[in-house]
C-alpha positions in Angstrom: 4.4 -1.9 22.2 7.4 -1.9 24.5 9.8 -3.1 22.0 10.7 -1.6 18.0 8.6 -2.9 15.5 9.9 -5.3 12.5 8.5 -2.2 10.4 7.7 1.4 9.7 5.4 2.4 7.9 4.3 6.5 6.6 1.7 7.7 4.3 -2.2 7.6 3.8 -4.2 6.0 7.1 -7.9 6.8 6.5 -11.2 5.8 7.4 -13.0 3.9 4.8 -16.8 3.7 3.9 -17.0 0.8 1.7 -19.7 -0.2 -0.2 -19.7 -3.2 -2.3 -23.0 -3.6 -4.4 -25.3 -6.3 -5.7 -26.2 -6.4 -9.0 -23.1 -4.3 -11.0 -22.0 -0.8 -10.7 -23.7 2.1 -10.8 -25.7 3.3 -13.5 -27.4 6.9 -14.2 -30.9 6.9 -12.8 -30.8 3.5 -12.1 -31.4 2.3 -8.2 -28.2 0.0 -7.1 -28.5 -2.1 -4.3 -26.0 -2.2 -1.4 -25.1 -6.1 -0.2 -22.5 -5.1 2.0 -21.1 -1.9 3.8 -18.2 -1.1 6.3 -16.4 1.7 7.8 -12.9 0.3 8.2 -8.8 1.4 7.9 -7.7 1.9 4.8 -5.0 4.2 3.3 -2.2 3.3 1.6 -0.6 2.7 4.7 -3.4 2.0 6.9 -4.2 -1.1 4.4 -0.4 -2.6 4.7 -0.7 -2.4 8.2 -3.2 -4.4 8.3 -1.7 -6.8 6.0 1.4 -7.4 7.7 0.0 -8.1 11.0 -1.7 -11.2 9.2 1.0 -11.8 8.0 2.8 -11.9 11.8 4.9 -8.6 11.1 4.7 -6.2 14.4 4.1 -2.0 13.1 4.5 1.1 14.1 2.6 4.1 11.4 2.8 7.2 11.4 1.2 9.9 9.1 -1.9 11.3 8.3 -3.7 12.8 11.2 -6.5 11.2 12.4 -10.0 12.8 13.7 -12.6 12.5 16.4 -14.6 10.0 13.7 -11.5 7.7 12.4 -9.6 7.5 15.7 -12.1 5.7 17.8 -12.6 3.2 15.0 -8.4 2.7 14.3 -8.0 2.8 18.0 -10.5 0.0 18.3 -9.6 -2.0 15.1 -5.9 -2.5 16.4 -6.2 -2.7 19.9 -5.4 -6.6 19.6 -2.8 -6.2 16.7 0.6 -5.9 16.5 -0.1 -2.3 15.3 1.4 1.0 17.3 -0.5 3.9 16.9 1.5 6.2 19.0 3.1 8.4 17.1 -0.7 9.4 15.2 -1.5 13.3 16.1 -5.2 13.5 16.9 -7.0 16.2 14.9 -9.3 17.5 17.6 -11.3 19.6 15.2 -11.8 17.5 12.5 -13.7 14.2 12.3 -10.3 13.1 10.2 -9.8 12.2 6.4 -12.4 9.4 5.1 -12.6 7.8 1.6 -15.8 6.6 0.1 -15.5 4.0 -2.3 -18.1 2.4 -4.7 -17.4 -1.2 -5.6 -18.3 -4.0 -8.0 -16.1 -7.2 -8.5 -13.4 -5.8 -10.8 -15.0 -2.4 -11.2 -14.7 0.0 -8.3 -14.9 4.3 -7.6 -13.2 5.7 -4.7 -14.6 9.6 -3.5 -12.9 12.0 -1.4 -11.9 15.3 -0.8 -8.3 15.0 -1.4 -7.9 17.7 -3.9 -9.6 19.8 -1.8 -6.9 19.2 1.6 -3.9 19.4 -0.6 -5.1 22.8 -2.1 -5.3 24.2 1.2 -1.5 24.4 1.4 -1.6 23.6 5.2 0.0 20.4 6.3 -2.7 17.8 7.9 -0.2 14.8 8.6 2.9 14.6 11.3 6.6 14.9 11.0 8.6 11.7 10.7 10.7 11.5 13.9 13.7 9.3 14.3 13.2 7.0 17.3 10.1 5.4 15.9 12.5 4.6 13.0 15.9 3.5 13.9 15.9 0.0 14.7 13.2 -1.1 12.3 14.1 -4.3 10.1 11.7 -2.4 6.9 9.9 0.5 6.3 7.8 1.9 3.5 7.0 5.4 3.0 4.3 6.9 0.5 5.1 9.7 -1.7 2.0 12.0 -1.1 3.7 14.2 1.6 6.2 16.2 -0.3 9.5 17.2 2.4 8.1 14.9 5.6 7.7 11.5 2.8 11.7 12.7 1.9 12.7 13.2 5.8 11.3 10.0 6.5 13.6 8.6 3.6 16.4 9.9 4.7 16.2 8.6 8.3 15.7 5.2 6.6 18.8 6.0 4.9 20.9 6.7 7.6 19.8 3.9 9.8 20.3 1.4 6.5 16.5 0.4 6.8 15.3 -0.5 3.2 12.2 0.9 2.7 9.3 0.0 -0.1 7.9 3.2 -2.0 5.0 3.3 -4.5 4.7 5.5 -7.6 7.6 7.3 -7.5 8.7 8.7 -10.6 12.5 8.0 -12.2 13.4 11.0 -11.0 11.9 11.0 -7.4 14.5 10.5 -4.6 12.3 8.1 -3.3 12.3 5.8 -6.5 16.4 6.4 -6.5 17.2 5.0 -3.0 14.3 3.0 -2.4 14.5 -1.1 -2.3 11.6 -1.7 -4.4 9.4 0.6 -5.9 6.2 -0.3 -6.9 4.4 1.4 -10.1 1.1 0.9 -11.0 -0.4 1.9 -14.4 -2.3 5.2 -12.7 1.2 6.2 -12.4 2.3 5.6 -15.8 -0.9 7.1 -17.4 0.3 10.1 -15.3 3.6 10.7 -16.0 5.1 8.6 -19.0 1.4 8.5 -20.8 1.9 7.5 -24.5 5.0 5.0 -23.9 5.3 1.5 -24.2 6.0 0.1 -20.4 9.4 -1.7 -21.6 10.2 2.0 -22.3 9.1 3.3 -18.9 10.5 0.2 -17.0 13.8 0.8 -18.7 13.9 4.9 -17.7 13.2 3.7 -14.0 15.5 1.0 -14.2 18.4 3.7 -15.3 18.1 6.1 -12.2 17.5 3.1 -9.7 19.6 1.4 -6.8 16.9 -1.0 -6.0 14.0 -3.1 -7.9 11.5 -1.8 -9.7 8.1 -3.5 -10.2 5.5 -2.3 -13.1 2.0 -3.7 -12.2 -0.6 -3.2 -15.2 -3.9 -4.5 -13.2 -4.4 -8.1 -14.7 -1.8 -8.1 -17.4 1.9 -9.2 -16.4 3.7 -7.3 -14.4 7.5 -6.0 -15.4 10.0 -6.4 -12.9 14.2 -5.6 -12.9 17.0 -4.1 -12.0 20.1 -1.3 -13.0 21.9 -3.2 -15.9 19.9 -6.4 -16.1 16.9 -7.5 -18.3 13.5 -6.7 -17.9 11.4 -10.2 -16.4 7.8 -10.8 -16.8 5.4 -12.7 -14.4 2.0 -13.3 -14.7 -0.6 -12.2 -11.9 -2.6 -15.0 -10.2 -5.9 -16.1 -11.5 -8.6 -15.7 -9.0 -11.8 -15.1 -8.5 -12.9 -11.3 -7.7 -14.8 -9.7 -4.9 -13.0 -6.5 -4.9 -10.1 -5.0 -5.9 -10.0 -2.5 -2.9 -6.8 -2.6 -1.4 -5.1 -4.9 -4.0 -2.0 -2.3 -5.0 -1.5 -1.8 -0.9 -1.4 -5.6 0.0 1.2 -6.0 -3.1 3.5 -3.2 -1.2 2.8 -4.8 2.3 3.7 -8.3 0.2 7.2 -6.7 -0.8 7.7 -5.4 2.7 7.6 -9.0 3.9 10.1 -9.9 1.2 12.8 -7.6 2.0 11.9 -8.9 6.0 12.7 -12.4 4.7 15.2 -11.7 2.1 13.6 -13.3 -1.0 15.1 -12.8 -4.4 13.5 -10.4 -6.9 11.7 -13.2 -8.4 10.3 -14.7 -5.2 9.4 -11.3 -3.9 7.8 -10.3 -6.7 5.3 -13.8 -6.9 5.1 -13.5 -3.2 3.6 -10.1 -3.3 1.3 -10.9 -6.5 -0.2 -13.8 -4.2 -1.3 -11.8 -1.4 -2.8 -8.9 -3.4 -4.7 -12.0 -5.6 -5.7 -13.4 -1.8 -6.9 -10.0 -1.1 -8.8 -9.4 -4.1 -11.0 -12.5 -3.4 -12.8 -10.8 -0.3 -14.3 -8.4 0.9 -13.8 -6.9 3.4 -10.0 -6.8 2.9 -9.3 -5.7 6.4 -11.5 -8.0 8.1 -10.1 -10.8 6.0 -6.2 -10.4 5.0 -4.2 -12.7 3.3 -2.3 -15.0 5.7 0.8 -17.4 5.2 -0.7 -20.0 4.7 -3.1 -18.9 2.3 -0.6 -17.1 0.1 1.4 -20.5 0.3 -1.2 -22.0 -0.7 -1.5 -20.4 -3.7 1.9 -19.6 -4.6 2.7 -23.5 -4.1 5.6 -22.7 -1.7 6.2 -25.5 1.1 4.1 -28.7 -1.6 6.7 -31.3 -1.8 
């Protein structure tokens, strides 16, 4: 990729081992039949890169170091795609960061070693570089990497690049300066336990300079800006095959919306449709949503 890409992504880039079960979720002391299994790119940033590429957006991504098992898979997967992996650092003495996800329709259970990795106090992710970011038209920044996530934010701000973040609480600079912050039910349960969604939204929008979106799984999404009323939108109804990557796809849809200058309601609707298409198939990396599929769901372009 010789020219600067449309989008810069910074965050979790994993090798995901996914297992789709045939007859419902795991039960104690009972056998479970595996219907399909894959080893493919994952993580909040890896999945977003795959989805944006399918939507026709060129991407450069950085973040998690990639190891001796993960790197060959990533390089092979993205070889024919508009995804620049050049900033990624090879972790030569480690297989790389992987997770393992068991899936049965609406239910999934991820497993990994992230608590152990973070508890070492050592950095296993890259430091964002200005030359990788400057000139991009939009960005997405995962909040998990402390000072490095904030550095990516500062570079974006220095170059007036709008960015999307996820699960950043109201007192986080990432939230306060984001063009869009997508906050999941998992985040609200951790940071705003016992609060009603409307109260959480009020607290979030009060410190936001951009759009805040509160997702609630299959429930209505709340979205809005400081000083404006809270809006609601129901997610699209589809037959769910796997929810793996749904939130990461929603994030990618928000980035796409920023690139194309979408108004708030249009952006939320587009991102929701991207996510709906994503959960209707498995595995997502091999079948990411296309613009045509998203438009068919939203009804965009119809007479």
